[in-house]
N, C-alpha and C positions, 0 to 999 in steps of 0.2 A: 074464347075467340075474340079478336078485336077487329074492328073495321076502321079504316082511316077516317080521321076527322075531315071536314070540308077543306080546311087549310092544307092539311097533309095531302088530301086527294089532289088538290090543285098542284102542289109541288110534284107529286108523282106523275101527274099527267104531263106537266111541262117537261119533266125529265125524260119521259117516254118519247114525246114528240121530238125533242132535240136529239136524243140518241138515235132514233130511227134515221134522222137526217145525217148524223155523223157516221153511223154505221160501224160498230166494232167488228162486224163480220165482213167488212170489205176485204179486198184482196190484200194478202200479206205483203209488206214492203220487202224489196229485194234484199235489204241488209239484215233481215231478221234471222235469228237462230231458229231453225225450223226442224220439227221432229214429227214422226208419224205414229208414235205410240206414247201412252202415258208414262210418266216417270214412276219407277218403283224403288229407286235408290236415292237417298238424300244426297250423298256426297257426289255422285257421278251423273245423275240424271235430272233431278229437280232443278228448276231455274229460279234465280234470285231477283227480287225487287227490293228497293230500299230508298229511303228519303234522307239518309244521313244519321237518323236516330232509330227509326223503326225499320225492320226488314222482315221479309218472309221468303220461304222456299215453296214454290208451286209445283205440285205433282200432277194436277189436271187429270185425275182418274175420271172414268165415265160414269160410274155408279156412286163413287164417293170422292169428293174433292178433299184432299188433305192439304192444309195450309199450316206449315210449321213457322212460328214467328218468334222474333227477337226484338228486344230493346236494349241498346248497347250499354246501359248502366246496370243491368241485372248481373251483379257480381257477388260471389262469396268472398270472404276475406275480411280481415280486421283493418281498421284504420292505422296507417303509418307503420305497418308491419315491417320488421327487418329481422333476418335470421339471427344475428348476434343479439339484438335487443330482446328477441324472444327466447334466447338461450339455446339456439340451434346452431349447428356447425354451418360453415359457409356452403357446404355441398347439399344442405337440406333444401327440399322443394315441396313444402307442405301446401297442397292445393285444396285443403279442406275449407269449409265455410268459416271456421274459426282459426285458420292459419293464414298463409299468404292469399289463398283463395284462387278462384278461376271464374272465367266468364261462364254464364249458365243459360240453359234453355228456358225460354219464358213459357211456351205452351203451344197449343195447336187448336185450330178450328177445323172441324169436320162438317162437310155438307153432304149428307146422303141424298142422292138424286135418284129416287126410285130404286134404291139399292135393295138387293136380295139379301135375305138373312145369311149370316155367316155361320156355317156348321163346322164344328171342331170336335176333336176327341180330347177332352181335357183329362187331367189326372194321369196321363201317360208318362213317358212315351210307351206306346204299345208296339209289339212286334207284329206288324201286318204280315199276313202270309205271302203277299206279293204286292207289287205296285198297282195291280189292278183290283185289289181287294182291300180298299181303304174306306175311311168314313165317308168319302165322297160318293161311294156307291150306294149309300143309304138313301139318297134323294135323287137318283138319276132316272127314276120312273121305270126301271127295268127290274122285273122279278128274277131275271136270270143272272144278275150280278149280286154281289154281297160284300159286306165288311166282315173279314175273317181275321182273328187274332190268334197267334200261336202262344200257348202258355199264358192264358189270361190271368191277371191278378184277381183279387177278391172283389174288386169293383171296376166296372168298365163304364165310363161316363161319356154320353153323347150330349152335345149342347148346341142349341141354336140361339144366335144373337140376332134379333130383329132390328131393322132400321128404325122402326117406331113401335111402341108398345101396342100389342094386340091381345084380344081375349080369345080363348078357345075352350071348348067344353068336351072335346073328344080327340082321340088320336088313333092311329092304326099302325100295326106292325105286320111285316110280311116275312114268313119263314124262308130260310135259305135252303140250298139243294142238298146239303150233307146230312149226316145222322142227327136225329132229334136231340140227343144229349148235348149238342153244341148250341141249341137254341136258348134264348133267354128263359130262365127259370123263376127269377124274382126281380122286380124292379119298382122304382118309385119315380113318378113324374113330379117335378117341382117348378115353380115360377119365381122370377126375381126381377126387381127394378134395376139393380146395379151389378148383378153378377156376383155379389158377395153374400147378401142375406137372402135366404131361400125359403119359400113357402110350399110345403108339400100339397099336391093337388090330387094325386091318385097313387095307390100302391096295389100291386098284384103279386101273387105267388102261385106256382104250379106250372106244369108243362102246358104251353098255350096252344100248340099246333098239332093237329091230327094228320096233316098232309104237308108235302113239300110245295113251296110257292103259294102257301095259303095266307090270305090277309084277314086279320081280325081287328075289329074296331072296338075301342073302349071309351065309354062316356063317363062323365063325372060332372058335378055341379061347380060352375065357376062363371063369374061375370067380370072379373078383374082383368085389366089389360096388363101384360107383362112384356118387358123387352127381352128377357132371357127365359128360355125353357130348357130343362135338363132332364134326361132319362138316366137314372143311376141303376145299371144292371148288375145283378149278382150272379155270375156264372155258376154252373153246377160244380161243386167241389171236386177237385181232381181231374176235371175235364182237360183234354189236351188243346182244344180250340174253343173259341167263342165265335158265333156267327149270327148275322141278321141281314136280311136282304133289303127291305125298305122300311123307312120310318116316315110318317106323315102326321102333321098337325092340322086339324080341321080348320078350314078358313084361312090358312096361312100357306102361301106358296113358297116352297123352298127351291124352286126351279132357277136355272141360270138366267141372267139378265138378257133382255132382248138384244139381238145382234146390233153391233155398231158399225157404221160405214163412214167413209170420208173423214177419218179422224186426223186432226193436226193440232199441234200446239206450237207456240212461238213466243219469242221475246225479241222486241225491237229495241236495241240499245239506244237508238237515236231518240225515241220518244218515251222510253221507259214504260212501255205498255206490254204486259203479258196477255196473250190471248190463246184460247183453245176453242175448238168446235168439233162437233161430231153429229152424225145423223142416225136416227132410228126410224122404225116404220111410222112413228108418230110425227116426226118433224126434226128440225135442226136445233141443237142447243149451242149457244155461243156464250163464252165467259171471258171476262176481262179482269185484270188485277192492276192496280195502280198504287204506288207509294207516293202519296201526295205531300209536298213540302208545306203547303198552306191550304187547308188548315191542319196539317201535320197528323194525318191518319193514313191507314191502309184502307183502300176501297176495292170492293169486289162486286162485279156486275154479272148477272145471269139473265139470259133471254132465250126464249124459244118461240118458234112459229107453230108448234103443236097446238091445234085447236083446243085440246083438253088441258093445255098448260103443263106445268110440272109440279111435282110434290118434293119438298126438300125438308130434311130434318137437320137443323143447325145445332151443333154442340161446340162448347168451348171448354178446354181442359188446361189446367195449370201443370207445368212440369215441376213445380215446387211443392205440390201437395195441397194447394189452396182449394177450397170447395167452391164449385160453381153454383150460382143460383140463377133461376130464370124468372123474369118478370114479363109475362105474356102481355099484360095491359100496356106496357111501355115498349114491347118488342125488344127486350134487352137481355143479354146474358152477361154475367160478370163474376169475377173472383177478386179477392184481396187477401194478403197475408204478410207475414214478416218472417224473414229468415233468421237463422241463429246469430248472424252478425248484425242484427237489428236493422236490416235494410227493409223498409216497407215497399211493397209492390202491389200493383193492381192492373187489371185488364177488363175492358168492357167492349162487347160487341153489340151493335145496334142494327136492326133491320130498318133501314131508313126509307125505303121505297119499294113497294110491291102492290100489285093488284090482286094478290091472293089473300086468303084468310090465314091469320096467324093464331095459333094456339100454343099453350104451354104443354110441355111433355117432359115431366120430371125436371131434369137439369138441362133440357134442350127446348128448342122452339121448332114448331112444325108449321110449314107454309104449304098450303094446298091450292091447286088449280091456279097457279101463277104463270103469267107470261113473262114476268120480269121481277127481278129482286136486286136490291143493292144492300150490301153489308158494309158497315163501317166499323173499323177496329182501332182501338188505341190501347197502348200498354205503357205504363210508366213506373218509375220508382221515386223514392224521396231523396235520391242522390243529387248532390250539387258538386260541380267541379270547383271546389274551393276548400283548400286546406284550412283557412281561417274559420270556416263555418263547420269544421268537423266532417266535411264531405257529405253533409245532409242539408236538404232543403224542404220544400213544401210537400204537403200531403198529395200523393200522386192522383187521387181520385178527383181533386179539384181541377187539375189540368186536363184529365180525361173528359170530364163532363163538359168543360169549355170547348175542347176541340171537337167532340162529337156533336154538340149543339150547333157549332158553326158549320160543320160539314153537312149535317142533315138539312140545313137551310138552303143548300146549293143543289140545284138539279144535277144529276150525274153527268149529263152531257156538257154542262157548263164547267163542272169540276174537271172533267176529262180534257176539255179544250184548253183550260188554263194550265193544267199539268203539262200537256204536250208542248204548249207554247214556251213555258218556262224551261222544261227539261231539254227540248230540242235546241233552244238558244245556247245552252251550256255545251251540248254535244257538237253543235255546228261551229263552234269557235275555231276548232282546229281539225285538220285532216291531213293524211298522207296517203297517196295512191301511187301504185307502181305496176299497173296492169290489171286485167280482169280475167277471171277463169272462164273456161269454155261453158257455153250454155248448158250442155249436158251435165257438167259438174255442178253448176249452180242450182240445177233442178233437184239435186240429191239432198236429203236431210243431212244435218250437220254430223250426226254420228257416223253415217256412211262416208261422208267426205273425209272425216278424220281418219277412219280406217284406211281409206284409199291413200291419204297423205302419209300415214304411218308406213305404208308399204312402199313409199318412195315417190308417189305421184306428185305432180305440181298443182298447186291451187293458190295463186297469189291472193285471190279474194278471201280465202280462209285465213291467210296470214294477216291481211288487213282487218278482218273481222276480229281476230284475237286482240289486236291493238285497240280497236274501237271498244271491244268488250272490257278491256282493262280500264279505259277512261270511264266507261259506264260504271264499273264496279267502284272506282274511287269516288266519283260523283255521288254514288248511291250509299257510300259508307262513311263519308267524312264531310262535315259541313261546319261553317263558322258557329261558334257558341256551343259546340258539342264535343264529344270525345273523338279522338283520332281512330283511324282504322286499325284494328288489332290483327293478330295472326290470321284470322279468318274474315277480316273485314268487319262485318257485324252479323254474319250468319253462322249459327251454331245450334246443333240439335242434341247436345250432350251436356250433362252436368259435370262430366270429367273429360273435357276435350283435350286433344293432344297439346302438350306444352301449355295447358291452361288457357289456350287461345289468348295469351297475354301480350304484353309489349316487350318483345325481345330486343335488347339494345345493341346486340353485336352484329347486326345488319338488317334484321327483318323489318322492324318498324321504320327504319330509315328507307329501306328499299320501297316500302309502300308509297313513298312520296317522291321517288326519283322522277316521275313524269308530271308531278303537280305543276311545276312552273313552266317547263319547256313545252308542255302540251296544253297550256292555257287553262289550267284548273287551279289557279293560284289560291282562290278562296278556300279550297280544301286544306291547304297548308296551315291555315289559321288555327285549326283544331289541334294540330300537333304543337304549334307554338305555345298556345295557352296551356296545354297539358304539361309541357316542359316547365313552364313558370310555376305551376301548382305543385307538381311532384318534387320540385326543387326544395320545397319547404321541409318535408320530413327527410328528404335525402341529405340535407345539411346535417341533421342530427345524426343520422346513420353514418355519414362520412366522418364526422368528428369522433364518433365512438370507435370507428375502425382505424382511422389514420392519425388520431391525436387531437386533443381538444383545442390546440392552437392552430390547426390547419384551417386555412381560409378556403372559401369556395365549397364545391361539392362535386360528387360523382355518384354513380349508381351501380347496382348489381345488374346481372344479365337479364333478369326478369323484373318487370314493374307492373303494378296493378293500378286500377283507377282510384284507389284509396291511398296512393303514395307508397304502396308496399314495395319492398325490395327483397328478392329471393334469389337463391342459387349464388354462384360464384361472383365476386366483384369483377365487373368489366370496367377497369379503371379509366379507360378512354371513352366511356359511354357518353358522358356529358359533353366532352369535346366533339364527339360525332353529332350529338344533338345540336351543338352550336353551329355546325355547318348548315343545318336546315334553317336556323334562325337567320343566319347570314344570307343564305340563298333567297329567302323570301324577300329580303330587302333588295338584294342585287337585281332581282327581276322586276320588282314593283317600284323601286326608288321611293318608297313610302318613308319619309324622314320621321314622321310622328311615331310610326311603329318602331323604327330603329331606335329612336331616342327613349321611348317609354318602355319597350319590352325587350327587344333583341340585344341592344348594346349593354345594358346593365348585366344581363345574364352572361353574355360572352365575356365581358370583363371579369366577372366573378369566377368564371371557369378558368380563365387565364391565371387568376390568383392561386387557384388550387395547384396548377402546374408550376407556378413560380416556387411554391413551397415543396413541391413533390420531386422535381427533377434532380437527378444525381450527377455530380461532376466526376468524370474519369480523370486519371492522371494527366492526360494530354489536354485537359481543359474543356473537352467536348461534354455535352450533356446527354443523358439517356433517361428514359422512363424506367424506373426500377421495378423489377419483378412483374414485367408485362407478360402478355399471353397472346400468341397468334391464334385466334379462335379457329376452330376447336382442334388445334394442331400443335403439338410440341409442349414442352414444359414452360413453367414460369421462369423468366430470367430477365436480366437487364437489357434494354435497348432493342427489343424486337421491332422489326421495321414497321409493322402495323401500327404500333404505338407511336413511334418516332414520326411517321408520316401524318397521323391524325393530329398530333400536337403541333407539327409544323403548319398544318392547315388551319388549326384553331388560331394560332398566332397571326397568320396572314389575314384571316377573316377579321380578327380584332383590329389589326392595323388599318385595313380598308375602311372598317366602320368608324373608327376613331377619326381618320382623316376626313371622311364624309361629314362628320359632325363638327370637326374642327376643335376637338377637346383632348385633354389629357396628354399634352406633349411629353411630359416627363415619363408617364407610364408607357407611351408609345416607344420611347427610346429604350426603356427597359425590356419591353417585349421584343422589339426588333433585335436587341443584343442577344436575348435568350434564343430566339429563332435562328440567328446566325450561328450560334454555338452548338445547336443540336447535332449529334453525331449523324453524319450524312448517310445516304443510301450507298450501298456497296455492290460492286459487280464481282461475281464469284468465278471460280476456276473454269467452269464450262460456259461462261458468258452470261450466266443468269443473274437476275436481280436477287440478292440474298434476302432470305426471309428472317435471318437472325444475324447477329454481329459476327458470329463464326461462320466460316464457309463450309456448311455441311448439308446443303440442299441436295436431295436425291433426284436426278433427272427422270427416274422411273416412278416418282410419287405422283399419283393422280387423285390426291385428296380433293374433296369438294370445295374447300375454302381457298381463296386466292387473296388472303388478307394483306400480304406484303405488296399488293398492287393497288392499294387504296390511293396512292399518290398519282396513279394514272386516272382512275375513276372510282369513286366520285370526287376525288381530290384533284388538285391542279398543280402539284409540285413537279411532276414529270410531264413535260410537254415537248413540243417541237424545239423549244429553246434548250432542251437537254437531250440531244439525239442519242448520246451513248447510253443514257439510262433508259430511254425509250426502247432502244434495240435490246437491252438486257431484259426489260419487262416483257418484250415479245418472246424472247427465248424462254423465259419462265412460263408464260402463258401457254405457249405451244406444248411445252413438256407436261404441264398440268392437264392439258387436253389430250394427252397420249399421242401427239403427232410423231410419226416415225419417218426417218430419212428415206426418201425415195418412194414413199407411199402417198398417193393423193389424199388430201385431207377432206373429210366430210363430217357431218354431225355424227355419223356412226363410228368415227374414230374415237369419240369420247366414250369412256367405259366406266362401269362400276359406280363407285361412290360419287363420281363427278356428274352423274345423271340425276340431278335434283332440281326441283321446281325453281328454286331461287338461283341456282348455280348458272343456268343458261342465260338469264338476263344480265347477270353481272359480267359474264364473259363476253356477251354480245356488246355491252357498253365498252368493255376494256379493248376489244379488238377495234371497235369504232374509233375510240380515242387514239389508238395507235395507227389509224388510217387503213386498216385491213377490212374492207367492206365485205369481201367474200367469206372470210372466216366469221365475221360478225353475223352475216346472214345464216351461216351454218348453225350458229347458236340459236337463232330464231327458229330454224327448222327443227333443231333438237328438242326444244321445249314442246313444240307441237307433236312431234313424232313419239316422244318417249315419256313425257310428264304432263300430258293434258288429257283430262277425262272427257267423256262425251258431251257434258254440258259446258265444256271449255274451262272448267275449273282446273287450275294447276295443282299437281299433286307431288308431294315431297318423295314418297307418300308418308302420311295421308295428305289431304287437302291443306294447302297453305296459300293464302292469297298473294303473298309477296311475289310469286312468280308471275301472276296475272298483272300486278301493278308495276313490277320492275321492268317488264318488257316494254311498257309504254315509254318510259324514260330512255331505255336502251335504243329503241328504234329511232327516237328523235335524234339521237347522237349520230345516226347514219347520215342524216341529211342536213343537220344544223348544229354547230358548236360555237360557243362564245366564251369559254372559260379562260382563253389566253389573252383576253383584253381586246379582241376583235371578233367580228362575225365571220364565220367560215361556212360557206355554202357547199353542200355535197362533199363533206370531208372524208366520208367512207362509203361511197356509193357502191353497192354490189354490182358486178358486171351483169347479173341476171335482171337488173332493173334499168335497162337502157333509157326508158322514158317514164316520166311521171310528174307529179306535182305535190307540193305541200302548201298549206295555207294556214295562217293563224298561229304558227309556232312562235314561241317567245325566246328572246335573247336577253342576256344580262345587260343592264343599263337602261331597261325600260322600253325595249323595242319589240314590235310585232313584225314577223318576217314571213314572206310567202315567196315561192319560186316555182318555176316550171323548168323541166329539162328534157332533152332529146339527144339520143346518141351519147349519153353519158355526160353531156355538157349543159350548163345552165343557159337557157334561152331567154329568160326574163326573170326579174325578181323585184320585190318591193320591200322596203324597210320603213316602218311607221314609228315615229317617236311619240307614241300616244301616252307613255308613262315616263319618258325621259325628261330630265330637268329642262332641256332645250333641244333644238334641232340642229346643233352644231354638226359639222361634218365628222364622219367616223370612218374607220378602216373596215373594209369588207373584202374577204378573199373569195374570188369567184373565178372558176376555171383556171386555177393555179396562179392568178395574178392578184396582187393586193391593190385595191382601188380606194380612192377617196370618194365617199358617198355622202350626199346630204339627204337625210331621211325626210319623208313626207310627214306633215303634221297630223294628217288624218288618213283613213283608209282610202278616201277619194282623191287624195293628193298625189303628187308625182315625186318619185325618188330620183335624185339627180346624180349622175356619175361625173365627178369633177376631175378625173384623171388618175394617173398612177400614184400610189402611196409611196412615200420615201421614208425609210427608217432613219432616225437620227444616227449620223456616222460618228462612231467612236472607236478608237483602237485601244487595246488593253494589253499590258504586259504584266507578267507575274514573275517575281524573283524571290527565291528562298535565301535568306541571309542568316548568318550566325552572330549573335550578340552574346559572347561568352558561351555558356553551355546551352543557351536557349535558341531555338529557331524562330525567325521572324519572317512573316509572309508580307512582302512588299508589293503593292499593287499600284500601277499607274494606268489611268484611263485618260486619253486625250480626246478633246472635243474637236472633230473635224468639220462640224457644221458652221455655217455663217451666222448662226443665231445662238444665243445662250441656251445651254442644255443642263437640265438637272440630271445628276449621275448618282446612283446608289450602288456601292460595292458591298456584296454580301459574301462572307466566307464562313468557314466552320469555326472561326475564332472571333467573330464579331462582324458588325456592319457599320458603314459610314455613308452618310448622304451629303452630297455637295450640291448646293443650289446655284443655278445661273452661272455655270462654268463658261467663261468667255470663249469665243471662237479661238481655237488653237491652244486653249488653256488646258492644264492638267488637273485631274483629281487624283491625289496621292495619299495613301495611308499605309503605315507599317503595322501589321497586326501581330501582337505578341502571342505566341502559341503556348508558352509555359512548358514546353517539352523539348527534349534534345532531338528526338526523332518525330517527324510528322509523316503520316501516310499520304499516299497519293490522293488528290482530290480535285476540286474545281472551284473557281471563283465566278460568281454570278454578277453581271453588270446590267443594271436597268437604266435606260435612258429615256428621258421625257423632254420633248421640245415642241414648240409651236412653229410649224413650217408651212408657209403659204396659208396661214390662218387656220391650220388644222392641228389640233393637239394630238401628237403621236407618241406612242410608247412602245418600246420593244426591249427584249431581254436576251442576253446571250451568256454563254459560259466559256471560260478559258481553263483548260486543265493544267495541272502541274504534277510533277513526279514526287515520289517519296524522297525525303532528304534527312540526313543525320548530321548533327553538328559535333 
């Protein structure tokens, strides 16, 4: 037993006084996810907390608190693994500790709060004679019930697991109502500390009972306390049944726990506080859980107003087989180990504040007569996100000791207040509201609201809660200096999770960050950027091994690990898709240091891979060879998914190089390659083709919409390409199973298309295409069909990309900036006639807020808080393009300077024959009264003309190298400064197929 030192007692007292004032048991915030029963299922009911490195799933049981925890660097797998380099085929997916690996479960904390023993029938399964004659009837206190087994084996084992070790020196058995030959004839009572090694305590042989319903007590010598007791019965040979009415251990109550009333548990995404409370006849127990960023620990608080306090047995177990030791004098539990991949790991739990007495209990700690208790937990590995350092860093215990020492020095109330202040600042940065549910609906627990919603009910507050929850999950699973969010964020209770809980490069890891910039969580994106920089190191080696030693740049396979591992099939455009995120972080933040030092070198290098990789067709256009439209169709040249991502890569490179003012020759090369990429095609039923050949099936409802990347998250298909937009909408409606003459709702989407990540992508696609009502149907579909009661999105199984992707998708409903201007309410659902958003971000470094009523913007503000300057910009509001001067700060004023005018240019396209070759002749005439920069982009090259004089022409004849050229279009981009405002717009002019 330990008593607190005077200094510790002072800390405990201060923490208690402050907490009483703060009150974790105060009324629950209206935005909380609330439930009226403890969680029993990890995937669908437990609630997550996380600080970007550490995470936990809270069950909030009344007699036992289960806290399953993770640290995001606990991975199996070898350093720099690659299928081919490991001698495995491309299709291999070895998730073992010494293969590619997987994310792993760290362990669990259990807090037994006056828990009753757990009585089980081990050694079975046994065939109980009925559901009312099971092992549970052996301790129900009724001699008229029994445990009865049909065809008993040679041994029938009854076992009691106690919450804490206790000693007993006698036990009693009660006979059941049927024939005596079914009674126990021979048995042994044993005790154990761990349920594995057993000490015999008493043995008996012979028919014990002379009457039915008779109780006999047996005594023996014993003073040792055991946590487990076991009766090993040997039924009479050949007997048809085994029976026993009651079993009792002297001095040990096997009765059910005291009744619980007023139970509730909640998670407040705004503050990052998990709370539960319940009442018994003795008083009310209140518990809280926080994932604290500084000092980087998990904190758990327990309080009761029961005059007798509470008793708790605290245990810590490793999911990797490490042995836990207890230090009662230091009030600590801990384990440490090393996995087969040589990754060291450790975890320590410390009782930092209690007014109870603490004793050691085997590998557990026992706290008695406490009114309060604070547990602090840290878990770490020796992983380092550094390929140069071999992915290993310092001893994990050193960091654990430092964080726990720092945390223990802070009273809980102060830690809680600091955590709420920091976390709520992050969550309060951005919001979108579009109505409030009825009071009666808001009063329901979330699981009941979700059931009601799945049945077709309306609940706008639940929709908004899902978006807020997604922001919470991203902020809780990704932070600067750490690892990015994986397939499950950072929450995982398995050593063999689905798809290894890895980093899937064919949409999943990217979707995790779709809302990072638009919804004002930009710092979370930094983790992905640094991850990309580090995994590029071994990926270069794997790329040269697969594609040739002279190939520049790099790409990756579909699955990546934290050790730079690459597994499963090559996803050739994976690095190009990564590059979009490197670009987007700069586009939103305008951080030139980040662009120069990290993003631009990587984007340029990935462009070099495609310079070496692209294949020229006979007509001179370029295609990605042997691409794949995930996870749909064969590998072949020029799949639109690849073509669009490579176009996006090249455009992102050009924008970055221009911003830095570097590499003019390389820019010209990339611009020429981009212009020569084989273009998007419109097929026979008006669809955007998925492949070069026109073979799309209008009845195909496959979950992927890979050929619509150019709509979202790309920016190749926009309002400047209306024909392609219309074709994309045709494809999207078909993939969603929309039928002519049948009203479209989320229930129209069927089968394979009902997936957790499918709904967010399609919501964003419809939003980019200006169809707010169908976009809203995708939001509703996610909630109705692929959301669990704890609001986790399920594929199935649980995948966090659905939760995180919908954040970015809903932002697109109300704000878009990918076309070079800010567009307010571009896809507002008709069901959202009034609402507001605040703190959303636009490319160029702007923060945007707006209010609307009757579907029209009534006020808005643009703040140039990260923009290079506050020069006027173009804003589309209520269908009009306006010239707007942003405010310099949130307290400033946004000025409307009048109507925006696009630079006026006319364009003509003429196909001419020069011998056997077709030539595309393009003329663009500047109709403005000021000089205008004009860029002409075709499938056969691009040319830029600077400062074309008023009335002057920009002309170029593009050689096609072919006798016949297919129908296509020419894009013309115009930039001019008109009335002091720099304005840019883009249009396309179509031309027909021609043969020379």
